[in-house]
C-alpha positions in Angstrom: -31.2 -89.6 4.2 -33.4 -89.1 1.1 -36.4 -89.5 3.2 -35.3 -87.0 5.6 -34.4 -84.5 2.8 -37.8 -85.0 1.3 -39.7 -84.4 4.4 -37.5 -81.3 5.2 -38.0 -79.9 1.7 -41.8 -80.3 1.8 -42.4 -78.6 5.3 -45.7 -76.9 5.2 -44.1 -73.9 6.7 -42.2 -73.4 3.5 -44.8 -73.7 1.0 -48.1 -72.9 2.6 -49.6 -69.8 4.4 -49.4 -69.7 8.1 -51.9 -71.8 9.9 -52.2 -74.3 6.9 -50.7 -77.8 6.8 -50.6 -80.5 4.1 -53.2 -82.4 6.2 -55.7 -79.7 5.3 -55.3 -80.6 1.7 -55.8 -84.4 2.1 -57.9 -86.1 -0.7 -61.3 -87.5 0.3 -64.1 -89.2 -1.7 -65.7 -86.0 -2.6 -62.8 -83.6 -3.0 -59.6 -83.9 -5.0 -56.6 -81.8 -4.2 -53.3 -81.7 -6.4 -50.8 -84.3 -5.4 -47.1 -84.2 -6.5 -47.4 -87.8 -7.8 -49.7 -86.7 -10.5 -46.9 -84.8 -12.3 -45.2 -88.2 -13.1 -47.9 -88.6 -15.6 -46.6 -85.7 -17.7 -43.5 -87.9 -18.7 -45.3 -90.6 -20.6 -47.7 -87.9 -22.0 -44.7 -85.9 -23.3 -43.3 -89.1 -24.9 -46.7 -89.5 -26.5 -46.7 -85.9 -27.9 -43.2 -86.6 -29.5 -44.7 -89.6 -31.2 -47.8 -87.5 -32.4 -45.4 -84.8 -33.5 -43.2 -87.1 -35.7 -46.4 -88.5 -37.2 -47.8 -85.1 -37.8 -44.5 -83.7 -39.4 -44.1 -86.6 -41.7 -47.7 -87.2 -42.7 -49.0 -83.5 -42.8 -46.4 -80.9 -42.4 -43.8 -82.3 -44.8 -46.2 -82.9 -47.7 -47.8 -79.6 -47.0 -44.4 -77.7 -47.3 -43.9 -79.4 -50.7 -47.4 -78.3 -52.0 -46.7 -74.7 -50.8 -43.5 -74.5 -52.6 -41.0 -74.7 -49.6 -37.8 -75.9 -51.2 -34.6 -76.9 -49.5 -31.4 -75.1 -50.8 -28.9 -77.5 -52.3 -25.7 -77.2 -50.2 -22.2 -78.3 -51.4 -20.9 -81.0 -49.1 -17.7 -80.6 -47.3 -15.1 -83.2 -48.6 -14.3 -86.0 -46.0 -11.2 -84.9 -44.1 -10.4 -86.7 -40.8 -8.2 -83.9 -39.4 -10.5 -81.1 -40.1 -13.5 -83.1 -38.8 -11.8 -83.9 -35.7 -11.0 -80.2 -35.1 -14.5 -79.3 -36.0 -16.1 -81.6 -33.6 -13.7 -81.4 -30.6 -12.2 -77.9 -30.8 -14.0 -75.2 -32.7 -16.6 -74.9 -35.5 -15.4 -71.4 -36.5 -11.5 -71.3 -36.2 -9.5 -68.0 -36.1 -7.1 -67.0 -38.9 -4.1 -68.5 -37.1 -5.9 -71.8 -36.7 -6.7 -71.9 -40.3 -3.1 -71.4 -41.2 -2.0 -74.1 -38.8 -4.7 -76.7 -40.2 -3.8 -75.7 -43.8 -0.1 -76.6 -43.2 -1.1 -79.9 -41.3 -3.5 -80.9 -44.2 -1.3 -79.7 -47.0 -4.1 -77.5 -48.3 -4.5 -73.9 -49.2 -6.0 -71.6 -46.4 -8.9 -70.7 -48.6 -9.7 -74.4 -49.2 -9.6 -75.0 -45.4 -11.8 -72.0 -44.9 -14.3 -73.3 -47.4 -14.3 -76.6 -45.9 -15.3 -75.2 -42.5 -17.9 -72.9 -44.0 -19.5 -75.9 -45.9 -19.3 -78.1 -42.8 -21.2 -75.5 -40.8 -23.8 -75.2 -43.5 -24.3 -79.0 -43.3 -25.2 -78.7 -39.7 -27.7 -76.0 -40.2 -31.4 -77.1 -40.4 -33.1 -77.4 -43.7 -36.0 -75.1 -44.6 -38.4 -78.0 -44.6 -37.3 -79.0 -41.1 -38.0 -75.4 -39.8 -41.4 -75.4 -41.6 -42.4 -78.6 -40.1 -41.4 -77.6 -36.6 -43.4 -74.3 -36.9 -46.4 -76.2 -38.1 -46.4 -78.5 -35.2 -46.0 -75.8 -32.7 -48.6 -73.7 -34.4 -51.0 -76.6 -34.2 -50.4 -77.1 -30.5 -50.5 -73.5 -29.5 -53.9 -73.0 -31.2 -55.3 -76.2 -29.5 -53.8 -75.2 -26.2 -54.9 -71.5 -26.4 -58.5 -72.2 -27.1 -58.6 -75.1 -24.7 -57.4 -72.7 -22.0 -60.2 -70.2 -23.0 -62.7 -73.0 -22.9 -61.5 -74.1 -19.4 -61.4 -70.7 -18.0 -64.2 -68.9 -19.5 -66.6 -69.8 -16.8 -64.2 -69.5 -13.9 -64.6 -66.6 -11.6 -60.9 -65.9 -11.3 -60.7 -65.3 -15.1 -62.7 -62.2 -14.6 -61.9 -61.2 -10.9 -58.3 -61.8 -10.2 -58.8 -61.7 -6.4 -60.7 -65.0 -6.8 -57.3 -66.6 -7.3 -56.9 -66.5 -3.5 -60.4 -67.2 -2.2 -60.2 -70.3 -0.1 -56.6 -70.8 -0.9 -55.0 -73.3 -0.5 -58.1 -75.5 0.0 -59.3 -75.1 -3.5 -60.4 -78.4 -5.2 -58.9 -79.7 -8.3 -61.3 -79.8 -11.1 -60.8 -82.4 -13.9 -60.6 -79.7 -16.7 -57.9 -77.8 -14.8 -56.0 -81.1 -14.3 -55.9 -82.1 -18.0 -55.2 -78.4 -19.0 -52.2 -78.6 -16.7 -51.0 -81.9 -18.0 -51.3 -80.7 -21.5 -49.1 -77.8 -21.0 -46.5 -79.5 -18.8 -46.3 -82.5 -21.1 -45.7 -80.1 -24.1 -42.8 -78.4 -22.4 -41.3 -81.6 -21.3 -41.5 -82.7 -24.9 -39.6 -79.5 -26.0 -36.8 -80.3 -23.5 -36.6 -83.9 -24.7 -36.3 -82.7 -28.4 -34.0 -79.9 -27.8 -30.9 -81.6 -29.2 -32.9 -82.3 -32.5 -34.9 -79.2 -32.9 -33.8 -75.9 -34.8 -31.2 -74.1 -32.8 -31.3 -70.3 -32.7 -29.1 -67.7 -31.2 -31.2 -67.4 -28.0 -30.7 -71.1 -27.4 -29.5 -70.6 -23.8 -32.4 -68.3 -23.2 -34.8 -71.0 -24.4 -33.3 -73.4 -22.1 -33.9 -71.1 -19.1 -37.3 -70.3 -20.4 -38.2 -74.1 -20.6 -36.7 -74.9 -17.2 -38.4 -72.0 -15.4 -41.7 -72.9 -17.2 -41.6 -76.6 -16.0 -40.5 -75.6 -12.6 -43.2 -73.0 -12.3 -46.0 -75.4 -13.7 -44.9 -78.2 -11.4 -44.5 -76.0 -8.3 -47.8 -74.2 -8.8 -49.5 -77.5 -9.2 -47.9 -79.0 -6.0 -48.7 -75.9 -3.9 -52.1 -75.5 -5.5 -51.4 -72.4 -7.1 -53.3 -73.6 -10.2 -55.6 -70.7 -10.6 -52.7 -68.3 -11.0 -51.0 -70.8 -13.1 -53.8 -71.2 -15.6 -53.7 -67.5 -16.1 -49.9 -67.5 -16.8 -50.2 -70.4 -19.4 -53.2 -68.8 -21.5 -51.4 -65.4 -21.6 -48.2 -67.0 -23.0 -50.1 -69.1 -25.6 -51.8 -66.0 -27.0 -48.8 -64.5 -28.7 -47.3 -67.9 -29.7 -50.4 -68.4 -31.9 -49.1 -65.6 -34.2 -45.5 -66.3 -34.0 -45.5 -69.7 -35.6 -47.7 -68.8 -38.6 -45.4 -65.8 -39.1 -42.5 -68.2 -39.4 -44.5 -70.4 -41.7 -45.1 -67.6 -44.2 -41.6 -66.6 -44.0 -40.4 -70.0 -45.1 -43.0 -69.9 -47.9 -41.6 -66.4 -48.9 -45.0 -64.6 -48.5 -43.3 -61.5 -47.6 -46.3 -59.1 -47.2 -48.4 -61.8 -45.2 -45.3 -62.5 -43.1 -44.7 -58.7 -42.4 -48.4 -58.3 -41.5 -48.5 -61.2 -39.2 -45.2 -60.2 -37.5 -46.8 -56.7 -36.7 -49.9 -58.5 -35.3 -47.6 -60.8 -33.3 -45.5 -57.8 -32.0 -48.6 -55.9 -30.8 -50.0 -59.1 -29.0 -46.7 -60.0 -27.6 -46.0 -56.7 -26.1 -49.5 -56.2 -24.7 -49.7 -59.6 -23.2 -46.2 -59.9 -21.8 -45.5 -56.3 -20.8 -49.0 -55.2 -19.8 -51.4 -57.9 -19.1 -48.9 -60.4 -17.5 -47.5 -57.8 -15.0 -51.0 -56.6 -14.0 -52.9 -60.0 -14.0 -50.1 -62.2 -12.8 -47.3 -60.2 -10.9 -49.5 -57.6 -9.2 -52.0 -60.4 -8.4 -49.4 -62.6 -6.6 -47.4 -59.8 -5.0 -50.3 -57.8 -3.7 -53.8 -59.5 -3.8 -52.5 -62.5 -2.1 -51.2 -60.4 0.8 -54.8 -59.1 1.5 -55.5 -62.6 2.8 -52.1 -64.0 4.0 -48.9 -62.9 5.7 -45.7 -63.4 3.6 -44.1 -66.8 3.7 -41.3 -68.5 1.9 -43.5 -69.9 -1.0 -44.9 -66.5 -1.6 -41.2 -65.1 -2.3 -40.4 -68.2 -4.2 -43.3 -68.2 -6.6 -42.8 -64.4 -7.2 -39.1 -64.9 -7.9 -40.0 -67.5 -10.5 -42.6 -65.2 -12.1 -40.1 -62.4 -12.2 -37.5 -64.5 -13.9 -40.1 -65.2 -16.5 -40.8 -61.5 -16.9 -37.1 -60.8 -17.4 -37.2 -63.2 -20.4 -40.2 -61.2 -21.6 -38.2 -58.1 -21.5 -35.3 -59.7 -23.4 -37.6 -61.0 -26.2 -39.4 -57.6 -26.2 -36.2 -55.7 -26.8 -35.5 -58.0 -29.8 -39.0 -57.4 -31.2 -38.9 -53.8 -30.7 -35.6 -53.4 -32.5 -37.0 -55.4 -35.5 -40.2 -53.3 -35.7 -38.1 -50.1 -35.3 -36.0 -51.3 -38.4 -39.3 -52.2 -40.4 -40.7 -48.8 -39.8 -37.4 -47.1 -41.1 -36.6 -49.4 -43.9 -40.0 -50.6 -45.1 -39.0 -54.2 -44.9 -38.8 -56.7 -42.1 -35.3 -57.5 -40.9 -34.3 -61.0 -40.6 -34.9 -62.6 -37.2 -31.7 -61.9 -35.2 -32.2 -65.2 -33.5 -32.1 -67.2 -36.7 -29.0 -69.1 -37.7 -28.3 -67.8 -41.2 -26.5 -69.8 -43.9 -23.1 -68.6 -44.9 -22.5 -67.7 -48.6 -19.8 -69.1 -50.7 -18.4 -65.9 -52.5 -14.8 -67.3 -52.2 -15.9 -70.3 -54.0 -17.3 -68.4 -56.9 -14.1 -66.4 -57.1 -12.2 -69.7 -57.3 -14.5 -70.8 -60.2 -13.8 -67.6 -62.0 -10.0 -68.1 -61.7 -10.3 -71.6 -63.0 -12.3 -70.5 -66.0 -9.8 -67.8 -66.8 -7.0 -70.5 -67.0 -9.2 -72.6 -69.4 -9.7 -69.5 -71.6 -12.9 -68.1 -70.4 -12.8 -64.7 -68.9 -15.5 -63.2 -66.7 -16.9 -59.6 -67.2 -19.4 -57.9 -65.1 -21.0 -56.1 -68.0 -24.3 -56.6 -69.8 -23.6 -59.9 -71.4 -26.1 -62.6 -71.0 -24.2 -64.9 -68.8 -21.3 -62.8 -67.7 -18.7 -64.9 -69.6 -16.8 -64.2 -72.7 -15.0 -67.1 -74.5 -11.6 -66.2 -76.1 -8.8 -68.1 -77.7 -5.9 -68.8 -75.3 -3.2 -67.3 -77.8 -5.4 -64.2 -78.6 -4.9 -61.1 -76.6 -7.9 -60.3 -74.5 -8.1 -56.6 -75.5 -8.2 -57.3 -79.3 -11.7 -58.6 -79.6 -14.9 -59.6 -77.7 -18.0 -61.3 -78.4 -21.2 -59.4 -77.9 -24.6 -60.7 -76.8 -26.0 -60.4 -80.4 -23.2 -62.8 -81.7 -21.3 -59.9 -83.5 -17.6 -59.4 -83.0 -16.3 -56.0 -81.9 -12.9 -55.0 -82.8 -10.9 -53.0 -80.3 
């Protein structure tokens, strides 16, 4: 059954142009063609990349974050509470007002304390600044290596300069060793991102990231099996170009180098919008949609690969809208808006108010005036409006 399904799925009528069969792409002593079994190598390579990443983050990125002044914020921990923890894990991490009231009755706690517990518990799950810094350093290192590797591999290739060359001799285009290793590098990296998704920093576009990784892995794998390697290399090098600027933007943001971060973000925005909304549609979409049809008649594989490329473009449009909105805010306000995809930490203003109430009960009253620490000590039996200590130590009678 599985064998029959496999043979049906890989019929040459589906994936190859009319008149071409898989026999035309058999390997020989002199010529190598892409083989689906080669893709299995990407799994151990991905695991190797994960090991390298762990070593890199621990030995290089983490010490670097300390030297550059990246400090993790001290977060108050939520007190152990089995009932609240069960609700948090099984039901909801951000309960509604009615649920808070119900939980407060079950736990015999004030609603404000239950609300504070959930706020602290959510903050405990949020990644630390040093974790974000290490992740950005690793991705920046990889994207730099990958981008310049792609340029080195493609610089002397004819299809890098004349896009019609992507289809010259297709599908009988021999697989060069440099193209094979470039493909393995990219595919292994995206597999490693999928494997580490549960442990990496989660942003608000988490679902879009999953779709992006899945589409990218499928597109790389399919383009390799169907020997769309020439067009695939163009897609990969275009994507890596803007990512080389995104990750250092995050790094400088975590370092709180605001001006450098803002400048890099503007550069990243320009590179992203040009590469994803101009170069990609012309170099890739127009190429696969029109240039290929100058040589072949439409077939299923033609529609399939174009569908995947369009899905990728829709994701480009989604992220472009976010970037354009942030740039618009920057132009109006003169300051960069926080990344809308970021998972921001919640403040504990209610906790501060609770502390003030406790201090008032103990004879310490809070004033929002010009005193040095905002607090004024008074005798519990003395009326508040009779006297107050000034910052210079004198006493003012009222």
